[in-house]
All heavy atoms as TSV, in Angstrom:
chain	resi	resn	atom	element	x	y	z
A	1	MET	N	N	0.848	-1.182	0.000
A	1	MET	CA	C	0.000	0.000	0.000
A	1	MET	C	C	0.889	1.238	0.000
A	1	MET	O	O	1.852	1.327	0.756
A	1	MET	CB	C	-0.895	-0.006	1.243
A	1	MET	CG	C	-1.745	1.222	1.383
A	1	MET	SD	S	-2.753	1.304	2.863
A	1	MET	CE	C	-3.764	-0.120	2.686
A	2	ALA	N	N	0.549	2.172	-0.855
A	2	ALA	CA	C	1.304	3.415	-0.966
A	2	ALA	C	C	1.111	4.266	0.288
A	2	ALA	O	O	0.073	4.192	0.956
A	2	ALA	CB	C	0.854	4.184	-2.199
A	3	ARG	N	N	2.132	5.065	0.586
A	3	ARG	CA	C	2.035	5.936	1.766
A	3	ARG	C	C	0.873	6.910	1.636
A	3	ARG	O	O	0.162	7.162	2.616
A	3	ARG	CB	C	3.330	6.714	1.962
A	3	ARG	CG	C	4.476	5.866	2.463
A	3	ARG	CD	C	5.710	6.682	2.706
A	3	ARG	NE	N	6.043	7.405	1.484
A	3	ARG	CZ	C	6.826	8.463	1.420
A	3	ARG	NH1	N	7.372	8.936	2.500
A	3	ARG	NH2	N	7.088	9.069	0.277
A	4	LEU	N	N	0.675	7.446	0.435
A	4	LEU	CA	C	-0.433	8.385	0.238
A	4	LEU	C	C	-1.786	7.705	0.428
A	4	LEU	O	O	-2.710	8.292	0.991
A	4	LEU	CB	C	-0.366	9.004	-1.158
A	4	LEU	CG	C	0.689	10.072	-1.369
A	4	LEU	CD1	C	0.712	10.512	-2.820
A	4	LEU	CD2	C	0.430	11.262	-0.477
A	5	GLU	N	N	-1.877	6.478	-0.048
A	5	GLU	CA	C	-3.122	5.732	0.116
A	5	GLU	C	C	-3.416	5.526	1.602
A	5	GLU	O	O	-4.552	5.701	2.061
A	5	GLU	CB	C	-3.006	4.395	-0.605
A	5	GLU	CG	C	-4.272	3.585	-0.620
A	5	GLU	CD	C	-4.125	2.279	-1.381
A	5	GLU	OE1	O	-3.050	2.011	-1.938
A	5	GLU	OE2	O	-5.114	1.529	-1.392
A	6	LYS	N	N	-2.392	5.177	2.354
A	6	LYS	CA	C	-2.552	4.985	3.799
A	6	LYS	C	C	-2.955	6.299	4.476
A	6	LYS	O	O	-3.835	6.324	5.338
A	6	LYS	CB	C	-1.247	4.458	4.392
A	6	LYS	CG	C	-1.327	4.120	5.843
A	6	LYS	CD	C	-0.033	3.517	6.350
A	6	LYS	CE	C	-0.132	3.208	7.825
A	6	LYS	NZ	N	1.116	2.690	8.365
A	7	LYS	N	N	-2.334	7.394	4.053
A	7	LYS	CA	C	-2.650	8.714	4.616
A	7	LYS	C	C	-4.101	9.103	4.326
A	7	LYS	O	O	-4.791	9.647	5.194
A	7	LYS	CB	C	-1.684	9.760	4.031
A	7	LYS	CG	C	-1.937	11.166	4.471
A	7	LYS	CD	C	-1.586	11.391	5.904
A	7	LYS	CE	C	-1.688	12.870	6.233
A	7	LYS	NZ	N	-2.265	13.105	7.532
A	8	ILE	N	N	-4.570	8.796	3.125
A	8	ILE	CA	C	-5.960	9.097	2.773
A	8	ILE	C	C	-6.906	8.303	3.675
A	8	ILE	O	O	-7.902	8.844	4.162
A	8	ILE	CB	C	-6.220	8.821	1.281
A	8	ILE	CG1	C	-5.489	9.870	0.429
A	8	ILE	CG2	C	-7.712	8.839	0.963
A	8	ILE	CD1	C	-5.454	9.567	-1.049
A	9	LYS	N	N	-6.592	7.036	3.917
A	9	LYS	CA	C	-7.427	6.225	4.811
A	9	LYS	C	C	-7.449	6.805	6.218
A	9	LYS	O	O	-8.505	6.886	6.852
A	9	LYS	CB	C	-6.906	4.784	4.860
A	9	LYS	CG	C	-7.267	3.955	3.680
A	9	LYS	CD	C	-6.798	2.522	3.871
A	9	LYS	CE	C	-7.212	1.652	2.713
A	9	LYS	NZ	N	-6.818	0.249	2.919
A	10	GLU	N	N	-6.285	7.208	6.711
A	10	GLU	CA	C	-6.211	7.793	8.056
A	10	GLU	C	C	-6.996	9.101	8.123
A	10	GLU	O	O	-7.717	9.351	9.097
A	10	GLU	CB	C	-4.753	8.031	8.442
A	10	GLU	CG	C	-3.964	6.763	8.675
A	10	GLU	CD	C	-2.465	7.010	8.821
A	10	GLU	OE1	O	-2.024	8.178	8.702
A	10	GLU	OE2	O	-1.743	6.025	9.039
A	11	ASP	N	N	-6.840	9.930	7.098
A	11	ASP	CA	C	-7.573	11.201	7.061
A	11	ASP	C	C	-9.081	10.975	6.999
A	11	ASP	O	O	-9.854	11.716	7.615
A	11	ASP	CB	C	-7.129	12.049	5.868
A	11	ASP	CG	C	-5.741	12.639	6.045
A	11	ASP	OD1	O	-5.179	12.530	7.159
A	11	ASP	OD2	O	-5.219	13.195	5.069
A	12	LEU	N	N	-9.494	9.942	6.272
A	12	LEU	CA	C	-10.915	9.620	6.185
A	12	LEU	C	C	-11.454	9.231	7.562
A	12	LEU	O	O	-12.508	9.704	7.978
A	12	LEU	CB	C	-11.157	8.494	5.176
A	12	LEU	CG	C	-12.583	7.986	5.039
A	12	LEU	CD1	C	-13.533	9.122	4.653
A	12	LEU	CD2	C	-12.652	6.868	4.017
A	13	ASN	N	N	-10.707	8.397	8.272
A	13	ASN	CA	C	-11.141	8.005	9.615
A	13	ASN	C	C	-11.234	9.212	10.538
A	13	ASN	O	O	-12.179	9.340	11.318
A	13	ASN	CB	C	-10.193	6.957	10.198
A	13	ASN	CG	C	-10.373	5.600	9.567
A	13	ASN	OD1	O	-11.431	5.285	9.035
A	13	ASN	ND2	N	-9.335	4.786	9.602
A	14	GLY	N	N	-10.252	10.115	10.442
A	14	GLY	CA	C	-10.282	11.331	11.259
A	14	GLY	C	C	-11.468	12.218	10.913
A	14	GLY	O	O	-12.131	12.763	11.801
A	15	ALA	N	N	-11.749	12.352	9.637
A	15	ALA	CA	C	-12.881	13.185	9.199
A	15	ALA	C	C	-14.206	12.588	9.657
A	15	ALA	O	O	-15.133	13.319	10.009
A	15	ALA	CB	C	-12.856	13.345	7.683
A	16	LEU	N	N	-14.290	11.265	9.634
A	16	LEU	CA	C	-15.512	10.612	10.120
A	16	LEU	C	C	-15.719	10.890	11.606
A	16	LEU	O	O	-16.837	11.185	12.039
A	16	LEU	CB	C	-15.434	9.097	9.878
A	16	LEU	CG	C	-15.646	8.640	8.439
A	16	LEU	CD1	C	-15.217	7.182	8.284
A	16	LEU	CD2	C	-17.097	8.808	8.035
A	17	LYS	N	N	-14.650	10.808	12.370
A	17	LYS	CA	C	-14.746	11.072	13.817
A	17	LYS	C	C	-15.124	12.517	14.093
A	17	LYS	O	O	-15.846	12.805	15.036
A	17	LYS	CB	C	-13.418	10.735	14.494
A	17	LYS	CG	C	-13.157	9.250	14.571
A	17	LYS	CD	C	-11.815	8.942	15.195
A	17	LYS	CE	C	-11.555	7.449	15.166
A	17	LYS	NZ	N	-10.215	7.113	15.667
A	18	GLN	N	N	-14.614	13.440	13.256
A	18	GLN	CA	C	-14.912	14.861	13.429
A	18	GLN	C	C	-16.248	15.265	12.811
A	18	GLN	O	O	-16.676	16.401	12.951
A	18	GLN	CB	C	-13.803	15.707	12.803
A	18	GLN	CG	C	-12.473	15.557	13.470
A	18	GLN	CD	C	-11.365	16.265	12.707
A	18	GLN	OE1	O	-11.583	16.835	11.646
A	18	GLN	NE2	N	-10.158	16.223	13.257
A	19	LYS	N	N	-16.856	14.336	12.086
A	19	LYS	CA	C	-18.137	14.568	11.405
A	19	LYS	C	C	-18.043	15.725	10.413
A	19	LYS	O	O	-18.949	16.540	10.277
A	19	LYS	CB	C	-19.246	14.791	12.422
A	19	LYS	CG	C	-19.459	13.582	13.308
A	19	LYS	CD	C	-20.556	13.753	14.294
A	19	LYS	CE	C	-20.632	12.474	15.121
A	19	LYS	NZ	N	-21.549	12.573	16.203
A	20	ASN	N	N	-16.921	15.758	9.684
A	20	ASN	CA	C	-16.684	16.767	8.657
A	20	ASN	C	C	-17.179	16.195	7.329
A	20	ASN	O	O	-16.448	15.514	6.620
A	20	ASN	CB	C	-15.194	17.101	8.602
A	20	ASN	CG	C	-14.875	18.221	7.655
A	20	ASN	OD1	O	-15.628	18.490	6.724
A	20	ASN	ND2	N	-13.754	18.879	7.888
A	21	GLU	N	N	-18.428	16.467	6.995
A	21	GLU	CA	C	-19.091	15.829	5.860
A	21	GLU	C	C	-18.429	16.133	4.512
A	21	GLU	O	O	-18.331	15.251	3.663
A	21	GLU	CB	C	-20.558	16.228	5.826
A	21	GLU	CG	C	-21.350	15.658	6.991
A	21	GLU	CD	C	-22.799	16.098	6.980
A	21	GLU	OE1	O	-23.294	16.475	5.899
A	21	GLU	OE2	O	-23.423	16.060	8.043
A	22	ASP	N	N	-17.995	17.369	4.316
A	22	ASP	CA	C	-17.356	17.722	3.038
A	22	ASP	C	C	-16.054	16.954	2.847
A	22	ASP	O	O	-15.777	16.433	1.766
A	22	ASP	CB	C	-17.085	19.226	2.962
A	22	ASP	CG	C	-18.356	20.051	2.893
A	22	ASP	OD1	O	-19.387	19.511	2.419
A	22	ASP	OD2	O	-18.329	21.220	3.313
A	23	ARG	N	N	-15.273	16.900	3.879
A	23	ARG	CA	C	-13.989	16.180	3.816
A	23	ARG	C	C	-14.212	14.682	3.625
A	23	ARG	O	O	-13.525	14.040	2.842
A	23	ARG	CB	C	-13.187	16.461	5.081
A	23	ARG	CG	C	-11.778	15.955	5.033
A	23	ARG	CD	C	-11.003	16.439	6.259
A	23	ARG	NE	N	-9.689	15.885	6.255
A	23	ARG	CZ	C	-8.592	16.577	5.993
A	23	ARG	NH1	N	-8.690	17.864	5.734
A	23	ARG	NH2	N	-7.417	15.998	5.994
A	24	VAL	N	N	-15.181	14.130	4.346
A	24	VAL	CA	C	-15.503	12.712	4.211
A	24	VAL	C	C	-15.908	12.400	2.777
A	24	VAL	O	O	-15.445	11.417	2.180
A	24	VAL	CB	C	-16.635	12.300	5.193
A	24	VAL	CG1	C	-17.179	10.923	4.862
A	24	VAL	CG2	C	-16.132	12.339	6.625
A	25	SER	N	N	-16.728	13.244	2.198
A	25	SER	CA	C	-17.190	13.037	0.831
A	25	SER	C	C	-16.019	13.037	-0.154
A	25	SER	O	O	-15.918	12.167	-1.021
A	25	SER	CB	C	-18.196	14.129	0.461
A	25	SER	OG	O	-18.618	13.984	-0.860
A	26	ALA	N	N	-15.137	14.018	-0.023
A	26	ALA	CA	C	-13.986	14.124	-0.927
A	26	ALA	C	C	-13.050	12.925	-0.771
A	26	ALA	O	O	-12.578	12.356	-1.770
A	26	ALA	CB	C	-13.241	15.424	-0.660
A	27	LEU	N	N	-12.788	12.537	0.449
A	27	LEU	CA	C	-11.878	11.409	0.691
A	27	LEU	C	C	-12.488	10.083	0.241
A	27	LEU	O	O	-11.773	9.212	-0.263
A	27	LEU	CB	C	-11.473	11.354	2.165
A	27	LEU	CG	C	-10.583	12.517	2.615
A	27	LEU	CD1	C	-10.431	12.534	4.130
A	27	LEU	CD2	C	-9.222	12.455	1.940
A	28	ARG	N	N	-13.783	9.941	0.389
A	28	ARG	CA	C	-14.443	8.720	-0.100
A	28	ARG	C	C	-14.368	8.639	-1.624
A	28	ARG	O	O	-14.185	7.559	-2.186
A	28	ARG	CB	C	-15.897	8.670	0.359
A	28	ARG	CG	C	-16.040	8.226	1.785
A	28	ARG	CD	C	-17.481	8.055	2.168
A	28	ARG	NE	N	-17.584	7.481	3.499
A	28	ARG	CZ	C	-18.634	7.607	4.283
A	28	ARG	NH1	N	-19.689	8.292	3.865
A	28	ARG	NH2	N	-18.651	7.056	5.466
A	29	LEU	N	N	-14.510	9.780	-2.277
A	29	LEU	CA	C	-14.379	9.822	-3.732
A	29	LEU	C	C	-12.986	9.352	-4.150
A	29	LEU	O	O	-12.836	8.534	-5.063
A	29	LEU	CB	C	-14.632	11.249	-4.233
A	29	LEU	CG	C	-14.489	11.467	-5.719
A	29	LEU	CD1	C	-15.704	10.906	-6.453
A	29	LEU	CD2	C	-14.329	12.933	-6.010
A	30	LEU	N	N	-11.966	9.849	-3.462
A	30	LEU	CA	C	-10.601	9.427	-3.753
A	30	LEU	C	C	-10.392	7.939	-3.476
A	30	LEU	O	O	-9.763	7.230	-4.260
A	30	LEU	CB	C	-9.598	10.242	-2.932
A	30	LEU	CG	C	-9.325	11.646	-3.399
A	30	LEU	CD1	C	-8.385	12.357	-2.437
A	30	LEU	CD2	C	-8.725	11.645	-4.787
A	31	ARG	N	N	-10.905	7.476	-2.350
A	31	ARG	CA	C	-10.753	6.049	-2.002
A	31	ARG	C	C	-11.392	5.167	-3.064
A	31	ARG	O	O	-10.836	4.137	-3.438
A	31	ARG	CB	C	-11.396	5.743	-0.643
A	31	ARG	CG	C	-10.623	6.162	0.547
A	31	ARG	CD	C	-9.385	5.325	0.819
A	31	ARG	NE	N	-9.693	3.914	0.794
A	31	ARG	CZ	C	-8.998	2.998	0.110
A	31	ARG	NH1	N	-7.950	3.347	-0.579
A	31	ARG	NH2	N	-9.350	1.730	0.122
A	32	ALA	N	N	-12.549	5.573	-3.554
A	32	ALA	CA	C	-13.231	4.789	-4.583
A	32	ALA	C	C	-12.408	4.751	-5.872
A	32	ALA	O	O	-12.279	3.693	-6.499
A	32	ALA	CB	C	-14.616	5.364	-4.849
A	33	ALA	N	N	-11.834	5.885	-6.253
A	33	ALA	CA	C	-11.020	5.936	-7.467
A	33	ALA	C	C	-9.755	5.090	-7.307
A	33	ALA	O	O	-9.341	4.391	-8.243
A	33	ALA	CB	C	-10.654	7.383	-7.788
A	34	ILE	N	N	-9.160	5.126	-6.132
A	34	ILE	CA	C	-7.962	4.315	-5.865
A	34	ILE	C	C	-8.314	2.833	-5.911
A	34	ILE	O	O	-7.593	2.031	-6.513
A	34	ILE	CB	C	-7.343	4.700	-4.505
A	34	ILE	CG1	C	-6.734	6.102	-4.597
A	34	ILE	CG2	C	-6.310	3.673	-4.054
A	34	ILE	CD1	C	-6.345	6.701	-3.261
A	35	GLU	N	N	-9.417	2.477	-5.294
A	35	GLU	CA	C	-9.850	1.071	-5.291
A	35	GLU	C	C	-10.143	0.587	-6.711
A	35	GLU	O	O	-9.802	-0.545	-7.079
A	35	GLU	CB	C	-11.087	0.911	-4.407
A	35	GLU	CG	C	-11.507	-0.518	-4.181
A	35	GLU	CD	C	-10.522	-1.331	-3.371
A	35	GLU	OE1	O	-9.761	-0.753	-2.575
A	35	GLU	OE2	O	-10.492	-2.561	-3.547
A	36	GLU	N	N	-10.761	1.439	-7.518
A	36	GLU	CA	C	-11.059	1.076	-8.904
A	36	GLU	C	C	-9.774	0.800	-9.681
A	36	GLU	O	O	-9.671	-0.182	-10.410
A	36	GLU	CB	C	-11.843	2.209	-9.570
A	36	GLU	CG	C	-12.209	1.927	-11.001
A	36	GLU	CD	C	-12.989	3.077	-11.629
A	36	GLU	OE1	O	-13.573	3.878	-10.889
A	36	GLU	OE2	O	-12.986	3.161	-12.860
A	37	LYS	N	N	-8.772	1.666	-9.509
A	37	LYS	CA	C	-7.485	1.484	-10.189
A	37	LYS	C	C	-6.798	0.216	-9.696
A	37	LYS	O	O	-6.197	-0.517	-10.482
A	37	LYS	CB	C	-6.601	2.706	-9.942
A	37	LYS	CG	C	-5.333	2.701	-10.702
A	37	LYS	CD	C	-5.612	2.907	-12.175
A	37	LYS	CE	C	-4.379	3.354	-12.899
A	37	LYS	NZ	N	-4.640	3.629	-14.300
A	38	PHE	N	N	-6.892	-0.047	-8.419
A	38	PHE	CA	C	-6.312	-1.252	-7.814
A	38	PHE	C	C	-6.903	-2.502	-8.457
A	38	PHE	O	O	-6.188	-3.429	-8.832
A	38	PHE	CB	C	-6.582	-1.228	-6.301
A	38	PHE	CG	C	-6.094	-2.425	-5.546
A	38	PHE	CD1	C	-4.743	-2.626	-5.334
A	38	PHE	CD2	C	-6.994	-3.345	-5.033
A	38	PHE	CE1	C	-4.295	-3.725	-4.617
A	38	PHE	CE2	C	-6.560	-4.443	-4.328
A	38	PHE	CZ	C	-5.210	-4.638	-4.118
A	39	ILE	N	N	-8.197	-2.524	-8.647
A	39	ILE	CA	C	-8.880	-3.668	-9.259
A	39	ILE	C	C	-8.505	-3.786	-10.733
A	39	ILE	O	O	-8.262	-4.879	-11.231
A	39	ILE	CB	C	-10.402	-3.549	-9.069
A	39	ILE	CG1	C	-10.745	-3.739	-7.588
A	39	ILE	CG2	C	-11.148	-4.562	-9.933
A	39	ILE	CD1	C	-12.160	-3.388	-7.221
A	40	GLN	N	N	-8.421	-2.655	-11.430
A	40	GLN	CA	C	-8.044	-2.667	-12.843
A	40	GLN	C	C	-6.658	-3.263	-13.050
A	40	GLN	O	O	-6.390	-3.897	-14.056
A	40	GLN	CB	C	-8.060	-1.253	-13.421
A	40	GLN	CG	C	-9.426	-0.702	-13.661
A	40	GLN	CD	C	-9.364	0.743	-14.156
A	40	GLN	OE1	O	-8.307	1.363	-14.197
A	40	GLN	NE2	N	-10.523	1.280	-14.497
A	41	ARG	N	N	-5.779	-3.054	-12.105
A	41	ARG	CA	C	-4.413	-3.553	-12.207
A	41	ARG	C	C	-4.272	-4.997	-11.743
A	41	ARG	O	O	-3.161	-5.489	-11.607
A	41	ARG	CB	C	-3.472	-2.691	-11.376
A	41	ARG	CG	C	-3.201	-1.371	-11.981
A	41	ARG	CD	C	-2.106	-0.736	-11.221
A	41	ARG	NE	N	-1.387	0.162	-12.093
A	41	ARG	CZ	C	-0.233	0.665	-11.787
A	41	ARG	NH1	N	0.338	0.347	-10.659
A	41	ARG	NH2	N	0.364	1.491	-12.609
A	42	GLY	N	N	-5.367	-5.648	-11.471
A	42	GLY	CA	C	-5.295	-7.032	-11.031
A	42	GLY	C	C	-4.832	-7.167	-9.595
A	42	GLY	O	O	-4.083	-8.075	-9.261
A	43	LYS	N	N	-5.246	-6.224	-8.761
A	43	LYS	CA	C	-4.939	-6.200	-7.332
A	43	LYS	C	C	-3.449	-6.022	-7.052
A	43	LYS	O	O	-2.942	-6.425	-6.018
A	43	LYS	CB	C	-5.483	-7.447	-6.636
A	43	LYS	CG	C	-6.955	-7.649	-6.919
A	43	LYS	CD	C	-7.713	-8.043	-5.722
A	43	LYS	CE	C	-9.169	-8.181	-6.125
A	43	LYS	NZ	N	-10.071	-7.837	-5.154
A	44	GLU	N	N	-2.753	-5.396	-7.992
A	44	GLU	CA	C	-1.341	-5.061	-7.808
A	44	GLU	C	C	-1.261	-3.767	-6.996
A	44	GLU	O	O	-1.984	-2.808	-7.263
A	44	GLU	CB	C	-0.696	-4.853	-9.182
A	44	GLU	CG	C	0.741	-4.420	-9.136
A	44	GLU	CD	C	1.270	-4.107	-10.524
A	44	GLU	OE1	O	0.826	-4.750	-11.488
A	44	GLU	OE2	O	2.117	-3.222	-10.627
A	45	ASP	N	N	-0.385	-3.743	-5.981
A	45	ASP	CA	C	-0.263	-2.554	-5.137
A	45	ASP	C	C	0.069	-1.319	-5.958
A	45	ASP	O	O	0.834	-1.377	-6.915
A	45	ASP	CB	C	0.815	-2.755	-4.074
A	45	ASP	CG	C	0.329	-3.603	-2.916
A	45	ASP	OD1	O	-0.899	-3.760	-2.761
A	45	ASP	OD2	O	1.173	-4.113	-2.159
A	46	LEU	N	N	-0.513	-0.206	-5.558
A	46	LEU	CA	C	-0.266	1.066	-6.221
A	46	LEU	C	C	0.903	1.776	-5.556
A	46	LEU	O	O	1.120	1.641	-4.353
A	46	LEU	CB	C	-1.508	1.950	-6.153
A	46	LEU	CG	C	-2.772	1.404	-6.801
A	46	LEU	CD1	C	-3.936	2.350	-6.535
A	46	LEU	CD2	C	-2.586	1.202	-8.278
A	47	LYS	N	N	1.621	2.543	-6.340
A	47	LYS	CA	C	2.713	3.358	-5.819
A	47	LYS	C	C	2.179	4.761	-5.571
A	47	LYS	O	O	1.111	5.128	-6.047
A	47	LYS	CB	C	3.856	3.393	-6.831
A	47	LYS	CG	C	4.449	2.033	-7.088
A	47	LYS	CD	C	5.513	2.111	-8.151
A	47	LYS	CE	C	6.022	0.708	-8.428
A	47	LYS	NZ	N	6.785	0.634	-9.659
A	48	ASP	N	N	2.975	5.551	-4.834
A	48	ASP	CA	C	2.568	6.930	-4.563
A	48	ASP	C	C	2.341	7.715	-5.854
A	48	ASP	O	O	1.428	8.531	-5.929
A	48	ASP	CB	C	3.609	7.647	-3.703
A	48	ASP	CG	C	3.488	7.294	-2.223
A	48	ASP	OD1	O	2.429	6.780	-1.808
A	48	ASP	OD2	O	4.452	7.556	-1.477
A	49	GLU	N	N	3.151	7.448	-6.880
A	49	GLU	CA	C	3.002	8.147	-8.156
A	49	GLU	C	C	1.629	7.843	-8.775
A	49	GLU	O	O	1.007	8.718	-9.370
A	49	GLU	CB	C	4.101	7.732	-9.145
A	49	GLU	CG	C	5.492	8.115	-8.700
A	49	GLU	CD	C	6.126	7.104	-7.750
A	49	GLU	OE1	O	5.741	5.922	-7.755
A	49	GLU	OE2	O	7.003	7.522	-6.979
A	50	ASP	N	N	1.183	6.592	-8.625
A	50	ASP	CA	C	-0.130	6.212	-9.145
A	50	ASP	C	C	-1.236	6.959	-8.400
A	50	ASP	O	O	-2.198	7.432	-9.011
A	50	ASP	CB	C	-0.355	4.702	-8.993
A	50	ASP	CG	C	0.674	3.884	-9.752
A	50	ASP	OD1	O	1.043	4.280	-10.870
A	50	ASP	OD2	O	1.093	2.842	-9.217
A	51	VAL	N	N	-1.092	7.062	-7.097
A	51	VAL	CA	C	-2.094	7.748	-6.282
A	51	VAL	C	C	-2.130	9.230	-6.637
A	51	VAL	O	O	-3.210	9.821	-6.745
A	51	VAL	CB	C	-1.824	7.529	-4.778
A	51	VAL	CG1	C	-2.797	8.331	-3.930
A	51	VAL	CG2	C	-1.901	6.048	-4.423
A	52	VAL	N	N	-0.968	9.832	-6.874
A	52	VAL	CA	C	-0.915	11.243	-7.269
A	52	VAL	C	C	-1.649	11.437	-8.594
A	52	VAL	O	O	-2.409	12.407	-8.761
A	52	VAL	CB	C	0.550	11.739	-7.366
A	52	VAL	CG1	C	0.624	13.105	-8.037
A	52	VAL	CG2	C	1.178	11.796	-5.988
A	53	GLN	N	N	-1.447	10.543	-9.538
A	53	GLN	CA	C	-2.134	10.638	-10.825
A	53	GLN	C	C	-3.649	10.533	-10.651
A	53	GLN	O	O	-4.411	11.249	-11.309
A	53	GLN	CB	C	-1.637	9.552	-11.789
A	53	GLN	CG	C	-0.227	9.783	-12.276
A	53	GLN	CD	C	-0.072	11.107	-12.999
A	53	GLN	OE1	O	-0.933	11.520	-13.758
A	53	GLN	NE2	N	1.036	11.786	-12.745
A	54	ILE	N	N	-4.086	9.656	-9.766
A	54	ILE	CA	C	-5.520	9.509	-9.490
A	54	ILE	C	C	-6.073	10.800	-8.890
A	54	ILE	O	O	-7.140	11.274	-9.289
A	54	ILE	CB	C	-5.773	8.307	-8.555
A	54	ILE	CG1	C	-5.432	7.010	-9.283
A	54	ILE	CG2	C	-7.212	8.303	-8.052
A	54	ILE	CD1	C	-5.362	5.792	-8.382
A	55	ILE	N	N	-5.334	11.388	-7.956
A	55	ILE	CA	C	-5.771	12.638	-7.327
A	55	ILE	C	C	-5.881	13.743	-8.378
A	55	ILE	O	O	-6.871	14.489	-8.404
A	55	ILE	CB	C	-4.816	13.042	-6.188
A	55	ILE	CG1	C	-4.931	12.033	-5.035
A	55	ILE	CG2	C	-5.105	14.461	-5.702
A	55	ILE	CD1	C	-3.855	12.191	-3.974
A	56	LYS	N	N	-4.891	13.839	-9.249
A	56	LYS	CA	C	-4.927	14.856	-10.304
A	56	LYS	C	C	-6.126	14.649	-11.224
A	56	LYS	O	O	-6.816	15.606	-11.595
A	56	LYS	CB	C	-3.636	14.817	-11.129
A	56	LYS	CG	C	-2.444	15.391	-10.415
A	56	LYS	CD	C	-1.207	15.315	-11.282
A	56	LYS	CE	C	0.007	15.880	-10.582
A	56	LYS	NZ	N	1.216	15.786	-11.426
A	57	LYS	N	N	-6.383	13.399	-11.590
A	57	LYS	CA	C	-7.498	13.082	-12.484
A	57	LYS	C	C	-8.834	13.457	-11.838
A	57	LYS	O	O	-9.696	14.080	-12.467
A	57	LYS	CB	C	-7.475	11.593	-12.820
A	57	LYS	CG	C	-8.582	11.134	-13.723
A	57	LYS	CD	C	-8.473	9.643	-13.979
A	57	LYS	CE	C	-9.680	9.130	-14.717
A	57	LYS	NZ	N	-9.681	7.675	-14.824
A	58	GLU	N	N	-9.011	13.086	-10.587
A	58	GLU	CA	C	-10.263	13.377	-9.889
A	58	GLU	C	C	-10.432	14.879	-9.677
A	58	GLU	O	O	-11.539	15.408	-9.792
A	58	GLU	CB	C	-10.321	12.638	-8.553
A	58	GLU	CG	C	-10.411	11.125	-8.688
A	58	GLU	CD	C	-11.611	10.667	-9.493
A	58	GLU	OE1	O	-12.730	11.171	-9.263
A	58	GLU	OE2	O	-11.418	9.792	-10.364
A	59	THR	N	N	-9.345	15.578	-9.393
A	59	THR	CA	C	-9.399	17.031	-9.228
A	59	THR	C	C	-9.831	17.699	-10.525
A	59	THR	O	O	-10.655	18.617	-10.528
A	59	THR	CB	C	-8.028	17.578	-8.782
A	59	THR	OG1	O	-7.645	16.930	-7.571
A	59	THR	CG2	C	-8.071	19.067	-8.571
A	60	LYS	N	N	-9.278	17.239	-11.634
A	60	LYS	CA	C	-9.643	17.787	-12.946
A	60	LYS	C	C	-11.118	17.542	-13.232
A	60	LYS	O	O	-11.823	18.432	-13.718
A	60	LYS	CB	C	-8.785	17.173	-14.044
A	60	LYS	CG	C	-9.046	17.771	-15.409
A	60	LYS	CD	C	-8.150	17.143	-16.448
A	60	LYS	CE	C	-8.302	17.724	-17.830
A	60	LYS	NZ	N	-9.613	18.048	-18.288
A	61	LYS	N	N	-11.617	16.349	-12.911
A	61	LYS	CA	C	-13.039	16.043	-13.122
A	61	LYS	C	C	-13.921	17.016	-12.346
A	61	LYS	O	O	-14.916	17.518	-12.859
A	61	LYS	CB	C	-13.353	14.622	-12.646
A	61	LYS	CG	C	-13.058	13.542	-13.610
A	61	LYS	CD	C	-13.735	12.282	-13.083
A	61	LYS	CE	C	-13.019	11.036	-13.335
A	61	LYS	NZ	N	-13.656	9.871	-12.754
A	62	ILE	N	N	-13.561	17.266	-11.114
A	62	ILE	CA	C	-14.346	18.166	-10.253
A	62	ILE	C	C	-14.322	19.586	-10.801
A	62	ILE	O	O	-15.354	20.254	-10.885
A	62	ILE	CB	C	-13.864	18.094	-8.794
A	62	ILE	CG1	C	-14.186	16.718	-8.206
A	62	ILE	CG2	C	-14.499	19.201	-7.965
A	62	ILE	CD1	C	-13.530	16.456	-6.872
A	63	LYS	N	N	-13.123	20.054	-11.194
A	63	LYS	CA	C	-13.007	21.408	-11.749
A	63	LYS	C	C	-13.840	21.540	-13.017
A	63	LYS	O	O	-14.541	22.536	-13.213
A	63	LYS	CB	C	-11.552	21.742	-12.046
A	63	LYS	CG	C	-10.759	22.066	-10.822
A	63	LYS	CD	C	-9.332	22.419	-11.196
A	63	LYS	CE	C	-8.499	22.723	-9.958
A	63	LYS	NZ	N	-7.105	23.019	-10.302
A	64	ASP	N	N	-13.763	20.543	-13.894
A	64	ASP	CA	C	-14.542	20.577	-15.124
A	64	ASP	C	C	-16.044	20.573	-14.838
A	64	ASP	O	O	-16.822	21.252	-15.503
A	64	ASP	CB	C	-14.193	19.384	-16.017
A	64	ASP	CG	C	-12.787	19.483	-16.613
A	64	ASP	OD1	O	-12.187	20.583	-16.549
A	64	ASP	OD2	O	-12.287	18.463	-17.127
A	65	SER	N	N	-16.442	19.832	-13.827
A	65	SER	CA	C	-17.841	19.768	-13.438
A	65	SER	C	C	-18.339	21.118	-12.929
A	65	SER	O	O	-19.449	21.544	-13.233
A	65	SER	CB	C	-18.020	18.703	-12.362
A	65	SER	OG	O	-19.323	18.720	-11.850
A	66	ILE	N	N	-17.498	21.780	-12.169
A	66	ILE	CA	C	-17.871	23.098	-11.623
A	66	ILE	C	C	-17.997	24.130	-12.724
A	66	ILE	O	O	-18.908	24.955	-12.725
A	66	ILE	CB	C	-16.824	23.552	-10.569
A	66	ILE	CG1	C	-16.925	22.668	-9.329
A	66	ILE	CG2	C	-17.020	25.024	-10.202
A	66	ILE	CD1	C	-15.800	22.871	-8.346
A	67	GLU	N	N	-17.087	24.075	-13.694
A	67	GLU	CA	C	-17.084	25.047	-14.779
A	67	GLU	C	C	-18.236	24.827	-15.768
A	67	GLU	O	O	-18.639	25.757	-16.451
A	67	GLU	CB	C	-15.749	24.992	-15.523
A	67	GLU	CG	C	-14.599	25.488	-14.688
A	67	GLU	CD	C	-13.243	25.284	-15.341
A	67	GLU	OE1	O	-13.185	24.717	-16.452
A	67	GLU	OE2	O	-12.254	25.677	-14.728
A	68	ALA	N	N	-18.751	23.618	-15.828
A	68	ALA	CA	C	-19.827	23.309	-16.791
A	68	ALA	C	C	-21.164	23.858	-16.354
A	68	ALA	O	O	-21.439	24.315	-15.348
A	68	ALA	CB	C	-19.940	21.806	-16.971
């Protein structure tokens, strides 16, 4: 498991405890995208570089959605 992936999981747990709904929503979106990529790769562990690419992709999707 990539360090960033682990950090996202920890942040998600913290956000759940703090009941920060916006943060929980964003982190769940990232977790889902990471899990999808993990499955696509045949359950091969992701590297931090892969997680960064996923974050960039999801950020771009959100920005494009807002601008539309």
